[in-house]
N, C-alpha and C positions, 0 to 999 in steps of 0.2 A: 359683340364688343371685343376689344383687344385685351390681352393680359399684359402684366408688367412684371419683370423680374428685378428684384431689389437685392443688391448685394449687402452683406452685413458690414456696414461702415459706421465709424464713430462720427457724429455730427457736431460741428462747431461753427460759430458765427452768429450773425444777427438776422432775425427774420421779423418782418412787419406784418401784423395780422390784417387779414382782409376786413372789409366792412361787415358789421353784424347783419346777417340775413334777417334775423328777427326784427331788429330796429328798422331796417330798410323797408320791409313789408309794411310796417305800421306807418312810417313816415310817408310813403308813396300813397297809401290809402287816405290818410288824413289830408294830405295836400290835394288829392284828387277830389275830395269832398268839399274843399274850400272854394268859395266863389271869388276867384282872383288868381293871381300868378304866384306860385311858390317856386323856390329853387332848392333842390335837394342835392347836396354835395357828398362826395365820397361814397358812391354807389358802385358795387360790383355786379355786373349783369350775369350772374349765375343763372342756371336754368330756372330755378324757383322764382328769382326776382324778375326775370324776363316774363314768366307766366303772369305775375301780378301786374306788370306794366301793360301787357297785351290785354288782359281782362279789363283793366280800368279804362283803357282806350275804347274797348268795345262797349263799355257803359257810358261813354261820352266824354271822357277826359281827354284833353289835348296835351300830349306828353312829347317833348322834344329831348333827344339824347345827345349830349355833347361830351364825349369821353366818359368821365365818371360823374358827370353832372346831369341831373334831370331838371328841365324847366316844365312845370306842370300848371296848366290852367284848368281849373275844375268848374268853370262857369256853366258848362253844359252837362256835367256828370249827372247820370240818372234821368236824362231827358229823352233817352231812347225808349221806344215802345217794347222792343224785344232784343234779345242777344243770345248768342251761343258762346259760352265761356269755356275755353280749353285751359284747364288748370295744370296741365302737364302732370308731374308727379308731386305737386306741392300741396300738402295737406293744409298749410296755412292759407294759401290762396283760396282754396275751396271753402274752408270753414269760416274764414273771415268774410267772404263775399256773398255767401248765401243770405245772411240777414240783411246785408246792404242792398242787394238787388230786391229783396222783399220790401224793404222800406221805400224804395223808389217805385214799387209797383211794376217793375220791369218783368215781363214774361221771359223767363230765362231757362235755358238748358245748360247744365253743367256736365262737362265730359272730362276725362283724365286718362292717364296712361300708367304703365307699370302696375304697382300694387294699389294705386290710389282708388280705382273703382271699387275695391273690396274693403277699403278702410272705413271705419264707422262714421255714420252721419246721423244716426237715429236720434241723437239728442236734439237736433234741430228739426228733423222731420216729424218728431213727436210734438214739439211745443209750438212750432210756427202755425200749423193748421188751426190751433185753438185761438189764433189772433188774426185770422183773415187770409192767410197764405196757403194755397193748395199745393201740396207736394206730391209728385208722381214719380215713383221709383220702384224697382224690383228688389230693393235692399241696398243698393249702392249707386254707382254711376252707370248710365246717365241718370241725372236727376232733373226733372222739370218743375218749375215753380211758376205760379201766377197768382194775381190778387194782391191787393194793398195790405201790407202789414199794419195792424192796429196796436196801439200802446196797451199796457196792462202789466200783469204779473206773470213772469216767465219762470217756471220751475225747471231747474237744470242740474244734472249730476255734475259734481266737481271732480270725479275720480277717473273720468275717461280721457278727456283732453281739455286743457285750459283754452284751446283754440276756439271751442264753441262759445265760451264766455266772452272771449275777446271779440268775436264777430258781433255778438249782441251788444256789447259795450260800445263798439264803434258805430253801430247803426241806430240804436234806440234814441240817442239824443236828437236825431233829426225829426222824430215824430213830434206832433204838436203837444200831446199830453205826456204826463209823467209815466214812467215805467219802473218796475223793479225786477231784479233777478234774485230768485230765491234758490239757494243751494239745497239739493236733496241728499247730498253726500259730502264727505270731506273734500275740501279743495286741495288738489295736488298741483305742483308746478306753479305755485302762487307768484313767483317772481316774474313769470311771463305776463301775468295780469298787471303787476306793477309797471312793467315796461309799457303795456298798453295805455294805462291811465296816465303815465308820464307823457307819452307821445300825444295823447288827446289834449292834455293840459297845455302842452307846448303850442298846439294849434287852436287854443281858446275854448275847449270843451271840458267840462268837469262832471264828475259823478261822485257819489258819497258812499263810502263803505258802511254797511249796516251789520247787525249781529248775524243776520241770515244771508246776506249777499251784498247787493248794491241798490241804491236809489238813483235813478237816472232822470234828472229834470228834462222835460221835453222842450221843444221850441228853440234849441240851441243851433248855432251855425259855426262850422269850422272856419277859421280865419287863415288867410295865406301867410306863410312864413318862409324865411330862409333857414335851412336845417342842415346840419352836418351829421352824417351817420358815423357812430363810433365803431371801434374795432370789435372783432368777434371773439369773446372769451371761449366759446365752445371749441373753436379751432385751436386755441392755444394749448389745450390739453394734449393734443397729439405730439406737439413739439416738447412739452413738458415731460411726456413719457419718454420720447427719444433721448432727451438730455439726461433724464434720471438713469437711463440704462447705459449711457456712455457719452462722454463729451461734455460740452458746455455751450449753451445757447442763450443768447439775449433776445427777448421778445418785446417788441415795442408796438405802438399804436393801440394801446389798451387804456381804458378809463378806469382808474382804481376806485372811483366812486360810482361805477356803473350799477344799475339795477338789474343787470343780467344775472340770473341765478347761477350760471356757470362760472361766474367770478369765484365761486367756492373752490375752483381747482387750485387757486393759489395756496389756500390753507391746507387742502388735502395733500398736495405734493410736499408741503412742509412736514405734514404728519407722517407721510411715507418715509421721510428722512432725507429727501433731496436737499442739496445745499442751495438755498435761494436768497438772493439779495435784490432789493428794489432801489433804484437810483432816485435822485431828487426829481428827475424828469419823468419818473414813472416807468422806466424800462425795467423789465424783470430778467435777471440772469439766473439760470438754473443749471446746476452742474451735478455730475454723478456723485453719489455717495452710497453708503450702506443703506439699503431699503428694508423697512420692516412692515409686516402685515397690518392691515386695518380692517375694521368693520365699518361699512359705508351704507348709510341710509340714502338710497338713490331717488327717493320720492320726488324731490324738487330738482334733480339734476340728471334726468334720464339720458340726455344726449351725451353725457360724459362717460357713461358706463363702458363703451368699447375701449376707450383709452385707459380708463382706470383698471379694467380687467387685464390688459396687457401688462401694466405696471405690476399689478398684484402677482402675476404669473412668475415674476422674477424677484419677488420679495422673500425675505426670511420669515417663515411662519405661515399661518393659515389666514387668508383674508376672506371676509364674507361680504358680499354685496346683496342687499335685500330691498324690498319694496320697489322693485323695478319691473313689475308685471306688465306695465303698459308698453314696455319695449317689444312685446310680442305682436303689437299691431302698428308697428312703424313701417318703414320701407320694406323690411323683412322682419322675421322673428329674431330680433337682435340678441336675445339671450341664447337661443338655440344656435344662431350663427357663430357667436363668439365661443361658445363651448365646443362646437364642432371644429372650428379653425384652430383654436389654441391646442386642442388635443392632437390635431395633425402636426402641429409644430413642436409637440413634446411637452406640453404643460400638463399638470395634474389638476384637473378642473372638473367639477360636478355641477350640473344644472339643477336648480331647484324650481319650484313653482313660480317664485317671485324674484329669483336672483341667481347668484353663482357662489360656489364655495371653491376657493382656489388655494391649493398648497403650493407655495413657491418652490421653484427649482433654480439651480445655479445658472442654467443655460438652456435655451431652446435650440432645437436641431435645424429648423428651417424646413422647407418643403413647399408643396403646391396646395393652395387653399382657394376657396371661392370668395369672390367679392359680394355675392348675393345681390348684385346690382344695387348696392347700398353704399353711399359715399362714406359714411362713418365706419363701416366695416373695412373698406379698402384703405382708408387713411390709418386705421388702427393697425392693420397688418404691415403697412409701411413702417410705422413706429416700432413694431415688434421685431423687424429685421435687425435692428441695432443689437438686440440681445440674442441673436441666432448664430449658430456655428456656420451654417450654410445659407445660401440665398433663399429668399421667399418669393415665390411666384404667385400672384393673385390675379384673378380674372376681373373683368368688368372695370377696367382702369378708367374708362370715361365717366363712370358714375360720380366721380368727384366734381364734375361740372355742375351738379345739382346745387352745390354750396360754395365750392372753393376751386374754381377752374385752374388756378395757378399753383395748386398744391405741390405737384411733382417738380415744377420748376423751382419753387422755394426749397423743396427737399434737396434737390441737387445742388443748389447754391450753398447749402450748408455742408456739402461734402458727400451727399448721398450718390449712389451709383445705380442708375435704373436703366433697364433695356425694355423697350416695348416689343411685345411678341404679337405680330399681326394674326388675327383670328377671325 
């Protein structure tokens, strides 16, 4: 991959957030499971979303792409006897679709790239065989499944990834009998589950929260709908960081009533001390101000940690980010990556078992850092450049295509200065 050199520039202007990757995955899958034609608007075909589209096509969905609009006919979804599903580097695609393919009785082989073959799937490969689906794996990908999944009680850990629970919630209503999901540990990233049940409800399928997990009535059918994907709060954090460190940025195309957990960034950056106003239309303007340290429980907002860590590095005082241990099994070990990179840039940062301790400094020096082939690491380093004395050069520039292909174009429109280094 190429590297990119980012000069330390103050950013100003307006940026429109791309569509939520999390919301788009869920809408595409729900529409593909509906017997009829749905129209999904405001879709960005990032690498992860393209993986979900391709996999649903291989499972029988008819999907036509017209710009940022998908026309989806799910009348023949799960009608195929077998499929090979290439999930790219998308954990959501993989973990959502394993139970769906199992419900359809589709003999399926799942493959992936990057770190995805090593990311955990044991939650599903442990529970699905108890309900009729045979799983063959050496511990990761490739994974082969066969056999018809049966309804029943599914015991699932809640502290590894909410994506496993989402996959079961999406799939189990299609079985004729009722099912339940019973949590065996504390649920983390609960807002992602709310996004799932909200999307399901939009497409005519409901589940009920219980004291132990969820009750899922069987015999339900997804209904075709027209659906618009909302903007992505997780991406807003990178521009909130850049604005907090210098300049003034207005961020639009965000739903202030969203169930996205990363909406918490609005209150967190206020707590840091950034100057934030929200217009009647919902546009958020964030400007530089004196920043103070925070203690942040990242249990439900793990994707925001890279951006938050950069902000904390330039605050007054000592910030502590904790309950973020699940970041070690993302596209890279994000806690280790952020500690490594920020140290190289001149930050005072210590890595803990479940987080980071960051003593703020007045300025970072800049330098060469690794993108770790992780979109969120690369975007956080771009935001860090605003607080650096010298340029930041980060590898793996193309990794932003996983979630936000136009990130550097938007960054430059705000006044950023970037130079691609061919490598």
